[in-house]
C-alpha positions in Angstrom: -56.6 4.7 -50.6 -56.8 8.5 -50.8 -59.4 8.5 -53.5 -61.7 6.0 -51.6 -61.6 8.2 -48.3 -62.1 11.3 -50.4 -65.3 9.6 -51.7 -66.4 8.4 -48.4 -65.7 11.6 -47.0 -68.1 13.3 -49.7 -70.8 10.6 -48.8 -70.8 11.4 -45.2 -70.6 15.2 -45.6 -73.3 15.8 -48.3 -76.4 14.6 -46.4 -75.5 16.8 -43.6 -76.0 19.9 -45.7 -79.7 19.1 -45.9 -80.3 18.7 -42.3 -80.3 22.5 -41.3 -82.9 23.2 -44.2 -85.3 20.8 -43.0 -85.0 22.0 -39.4 -85.2 25.5 -40.5 -88.8 24.9 -42.0 -90.3 22.2 -40.1 -93.8 23.3 -40.8 -93.3 23.2 -44.7 -94.3 26.8 -45.0 -91.4 27.6 -47.6 -92.9 25.0 -49.9 -96.6 26.2 -49.8 -97.7 22.3 -49.3 -98.7 20.5 -46.1 -96.2 17.7 -45.3 -97.2 14.3 -47.0 -100.1 15.7 -48.8 -100.5 14.2 -52.2 -100.1 16.7 -55.3 -103.6 16.1 -56.4 -105.2 16.7 -53.2 -102.9 19.8 -52.9 -104.3 21.2 -56.3 -107.9 20.5 -55.0 -107.2 22.4 -51.6 -105.5 25.3 -53.5 -108.7 25.7 -55.5 -110.9 25.2 -52.2 -108.9 28.0 -50.9 -110.2 30.4 -53.4 -113.6 29.1 -53.7 -114.7 28.1 -50.1 -114.1 31.6 -48.6 -115.5 33.3 -51.6 -118.8 31.2 -51.7 -119.2 31.5 -47.8 -118.6 35.3 -47.8 -121.1 35.7 -50.7 -123.8 33.7 -48.8 -123.2 35.6 -45.4 -122.9 39.0 -47.3 -126.4 38.4 -49.4 -128.2 38.0 -45.9 -130.8 40.6 -45.5 -128.9 42.5 -48.3 -132.1 43.9 -49.5 -133.5 45.1 -46.0 -133.6 49.1 -45.7 -131.6 51.1 -43.0 -128.2 52.0 -43.7 -126.3 53.7 -40.6 -126.3 57.5 -40.4 -122.7 57.4 -41.3 -123.6 55.8 -44.7 -126.4 58.1 -45.5 -124.0 60.6 -47.5 -122.5 57.8 -49.3 -125.7 56.2 -50.5 -126.8 59.7 -51.6 -123.6 60.2 -53.7 -124.8 58.2 -56.7 -128.0 60.1 -57.2 -126.6 63.6 -56.4 -125.0 66.0 -58.9 -121.3 65.9 -59.6 -120.9 69.2 -57.9 -122.4 67.8 -54.8 -120.3 64.7 -55.1 -117.2 66.6 -55.4 -117.7 68.4 -52.1 -117.6 65.1 -50.4 -114.5 64.3 -52.0 -112.2 67.5 -51.3 -110.3 65.6 -48.6 -109.6 62.8 -51.2 -110.1 60.1 -48.5 -112.2 57.5 -49.9 -112.1 59.0 -53.5 -112.0 55.5 -55.4 -114.6 54.3 -53.1 -117.2 57.3 -54.1 -116.3 57.0 -57.9 -116.6 53.3 -57.9 -120.1 53.4 -56.3 -121.2 56.1 -58.7 -120.0 54.4 -61.7 -121.7 51.1 -60.4 -125.0 53.0 -59.9 -125.0 54.2 -63.5 -125.0 50.5 -64.9 -126.8 48.4 -62.0 -129.2 50.9 -60.3 -129.6 52.8 -57.2 -131.8 50.4 -55.2 -130.2 49.4 -51.8 -130.0 46.0 -52.9 -128.0 47.0 -56.4 -125.8 49.4 -54.2 -125.1 46.7 -51.5 -124.3 44.2 -54.1 -121.1 45.9 -55.0 -119.6 45.9 -51.5 -120.7 42.1 -51.3 -118.8 41.6 -54.6 -115.8 43.5 -53.0 -115.8 41.3 -49.9 -116.2 37.9 -51.8 -113.2 38.9 -53.9 -111.2 39.8 -50.7 -112.1 36.7 -49.2 -110.9 34.7 -52.2 -107.8 36.4 -52.3 -107.1 35.9 -48.4 -107.5 32.3 -49.0 -105.3 32.4 -52.0 -102.5 34.5 -50.5 -102.4 32.4 -47.3 -102.3 28.9 -49.5 -99.4 30.6 -51.5 -97.5 31.7 -48.4 -98.2 29.0 -46.2 -100.0 25.8 -47.2 -103.1 25.1 -49.0 -104.9 24.0 -45.8 -103.9 27.2 -44.2 -105.4 29.1 -47.1 -109.0 27.2 -46.6 -108.7 28.0 -42.8 -107.8 31.6 -43.2 -110.3 32.3 -45.8 -113.3 30.8 -43.8 -112.2 32.6 -40.5 -112.2 35.6 -42.6 -115.5 35.2 -44.0 -117.1 34.1 -40.6 -115.9 37.3 -38.9 -118.8 39.6 -38.0 -117.0 42.7 -39.4 -116.7 41.1 -42.9 -120.3 40.7 -43.1 -120.9 44.0 -41.9 -118.5 45.9 -44.3 -120.1 43.8 -47.0 -123.2 45.6 -46.6 -122.1 49.1 -45.4 -121.5 52.0 -47.8 -118.2 52.9 -46.4 -114.6 52.7 -48.1 -113.2 50.1 -45.6 -114.1 47.1 -47.8 -112.6 48.4 -50.9 -109.3 49.3 -49.0 -109.1 46.0 -47.6 -109.3 44.4 -51.0 -106.6 46.7 -52.3 -104.3 45.8 -49.1 -104.5 42.1 -50.0 -103.8 42.6 -53.6 -101.1 44.9 -53.0 -99.3 42.3 -50.6 -99.7 39.4 -53.3 -98.3 41.6 -55.9 -95.2 42.6 -53.6 -94.6 38.8 -53.1 -94.7 38.1 -56.9 -92.6 40.9 -57.6 -89.7 40.1 -54.9 -89.8 36.3 -55.7 -89.5 36.9 -59.4 -88.4 40.5 -59.8 -89.6 42.1 -63.2 -90.1 45.6 -64.0 -93.9 45.0 -65.0 -94.3 43.2 -61.7 -93.2 46.3 -59.7 -95.4 48.6 -61.8 -98.4 46.5 -61.0 -97.5 46.8 -57.3 -97.0 50.6 -57.7 -100.7 50.9 -59.5 -102.3 49.0 -56.7 -100.6 51.0 -54.0 -101.8 54.2 -55.6 -105.3 52.7 -55.6 -104.9 51.8 -51.9 -104.0 55.3 -51.1 -107.2 56.6 -53.1 -109.2 54.3 -51.1 -108.1 55.3 -47.7 -104.9 57.5 -47.2 -103.9 56.1 -43.7 -103.8 52.7 -45.5 -100.5 53.8 -47.0 -99.1 52.7 -43.7 -99.3 49.1 -45.2 -96.2 50.2 -47.5 -94.3 50.7 -44.2 -94.8 46.9 -43.2 -93.8 45.9 -46.8 -90.6 47.9 -46.5 -89.6 46.0 -43.3 -90.0 42.7 -44.9 -88.2 43.6 -47.8 -85.5 45.0 -46.0 -85.3 42.2 -43.7 -85.5 39.5 -46.1 -85.2 40.7 -49.7 -82.4 43.5 -49.8 -81.6 42.9 -53.5 -84.8 44.4 -54.6 -85.0 47.0 -51.9 -84.2 49.8 -54.2 -86.8 48.9 -56.8 -89.4 48.3 -54.2 -88.6 51.8 -52.7 -89.1 53.3 -56.2 -92.4 51.6 -56.7 -93.6 52.4 -53.2 -93.0 56.1 -53.5 -94.7 56.3 -57.0 -97.6 54.4 -55.5 -98.0 56.6 -52.5 -97.8 60.0 -54.5 -101.6 60.1 -55.6 -102.6 59.5 -51.7 -100.0 61.9 -50.3 -100.8 64.5 -52.9 -104.7 64.4 -52.0 -103.7 64.5 -48.4 -101.4 67.7 -48.9 -104.1 69.3 -50.8 -106.9 68.5 -48.0 -104.3 70.0 -45.4 -104.1 73.1 -47.3 -107.8 73.4 -47.6 -108.2 72.8 -44.0 -110.4 69.8 -44.3 -110.1 66.8 -41.9 -109.9 63.2 -43.4 -112.6 61.9 -40.7 -113.6 62.1 -37.3 -110.3 61.2 -35.5 -108.7 61.7 -32.2 -105.8 60.9 -30.1 -106.5 57.6 -28.5 -107.0 57.0 -24.7 -106.6 53.8 -23.2 -110.2 52.7 -23.3 -110.3 53.3 -27.0 -107.4 51.2 -27.5 -108.9 48.5 -25.4 -112.1 48.7 -27.5 -110.1 48.7 -30.9 -110.0 44.7 -31.0 -113.9 44.7 -30.8 -114.1 47.2 -33.5 -111.8 45.2 -35.8 -113.0 41.7 -35.2 -116.7 42.4 -34.1 -116.4 40.6 -31.0 -113.7 41.5 -28.2 -113.4 38.1 -27.3 -112.8 36.6 -30.8 -110.2 39.4 -31.4 -108.2 38.4 -28.2 -108.3 34.7 -29.5 -107.1 35.6 -32.8 -104.4 37.9 -31.3 -103.2 35.2 -29.1 -102.9 32.6 -31.8 -101.2 35.2 -34.0 -98.1 34.8 -31.3 -98.0 31.0 -32.2 -97.1 31.8 -35.9 -93.6 33.1 -34.7 -90.6 32.7 -34.9 -90.6 35.0 -37.8 -89.7 32.8 -40.9 -90.5 34.8 -44.1 -94.1 33.8 -44.5 -95.2 34.7 -40.9 -92.8 37.8 -41.0 -94.8 39.2 -44.0 -98.2 38.8 -42.2 -96.8 40.1 -38.7 -95.5 43.3 -40.4 -98.8 43.8 -42.1 -100.6 43.2 -38.9 -98.3 45.1 -36.4 -96.4 47.8 -38.2 -99.4 50.0 -39.6 -101.2 50.0 -36.0 -98.0 51.0 -34.3 -97.0 53.7 -36.8 -100.7 55.1 -36.7 -100.5 55.2 -32.9 -97.3 56.9 -33.0 -98.6 59.5 -35.2 -101.8 60.1 -33.1 -99.6 61.3 -30.4 -98.5 64.3 -32.4 -101.8 65.0 -34.2 -105.4 63.1 -34.0 -105.2 60.5 -36.4 -106.6 57.5 -34.6 -109.6 55.6 -35.8 -110.3 51.8 -35.4 -111.8 51.6 -38.8 -108.6 52.8 -40.3 -106.9 49.5 -39.2 -109.3 47.1 -40.9 -107.2 46.6 -43.6 -104.9 44.7 -41.1 -107.7 42.1 -40.6 -106.5 39.6 -43.3 -103.0 39.6 -41.8 -104.6 38.7 -38.2 -106.7 36.1 -39.6 -104.1 34.4 -41.5 -101.4 34.3 -38.7 -104.2 32.8 -36.7 -105.1 30.3 -39.2 -101.2 29.3 -39.5 -101.2 28.7 -35.7 -104.4 26.5 -35.9 -102.7 24.4 -39.1 -99.6 24.2 -37.1 -101.4 22.8 -34.1 -103.1 20.3 -36.4 -100.0 19.4 -38.3 -98.3 18.4 -34.9 -101.4 16.5 -33.7 -101.4 14.6 -36.9 -97.6 13.5 -36.6 -98.1 12.4 -33.1 -101.2 10.4 -34.1 -99.2 8.6 -37.0 -96.3 8.0 -34.7 -98.6 6.0 -32.2 
């Protein structure tokens, strides 16, 4: 009787272990698949999460790409590929946008210096970024969320704008998405070479835009909160990756060179920031509100929330000490806001589908 009672007790207790797991992740975010979605359908959706945003971004970025008339802020950058190395180096003394200028010059050597050829580089950069945005969202949430995030990203006016402007922000955004992707790969399956790749891309991020290294602060928050067992390895990789950008910033400070036209933000400038980031203030407000529905902070949402929120707050605090504020400096947070908004929309759709099926 005692053996029978023990077996009955085990049978009763074991199913209860699975209940908290299901309740903890009701949206299926921990598995990267939408609830009830067939395996073949999931694979097709994962592929779509890469291809659909890339194709859409390519089409939108190519519109009027051959028309003349870059902005005044772009003229020095457009002149870089045709100027002497001495003139180019005078533009690079601050180190900010160093990789942007060097890549543009190398591209011009092989492709040409026409406006269409030079703009083609940034269209390609934004196409790659859109594909990575969709792929990362599919990996962290679900394939449908990835498609939605990538499409929203491609449709933003800001994305089309920086696919055609000769500014370092497109390359910075791409490096930020890639760094976040490599971080997830490194903390999920810790290997030395994965952290080396992460440190390398973090270094490239700093060479694109020094202030974009604030992304590493957001990465550090998620690592300390959810992946403490790899915290020391992440810290070593982050420090090594930050060294080139910090070194260039230190050199620029000694030379008395400012990174860009920055300021200490007023309330009106802060209010205008969503419009600068998203292209349309109302659209920015909608995405910001949707991002709130991506909470509570399960791990996937926490990664993107830290990416979206921590760098702006850190930059705002720094701006209280020294003028460092510029809305364009925060464009690398755009993929995070887009993904959080897409996750909220996907949740609403999933909840509505469940209600419909019950009826």
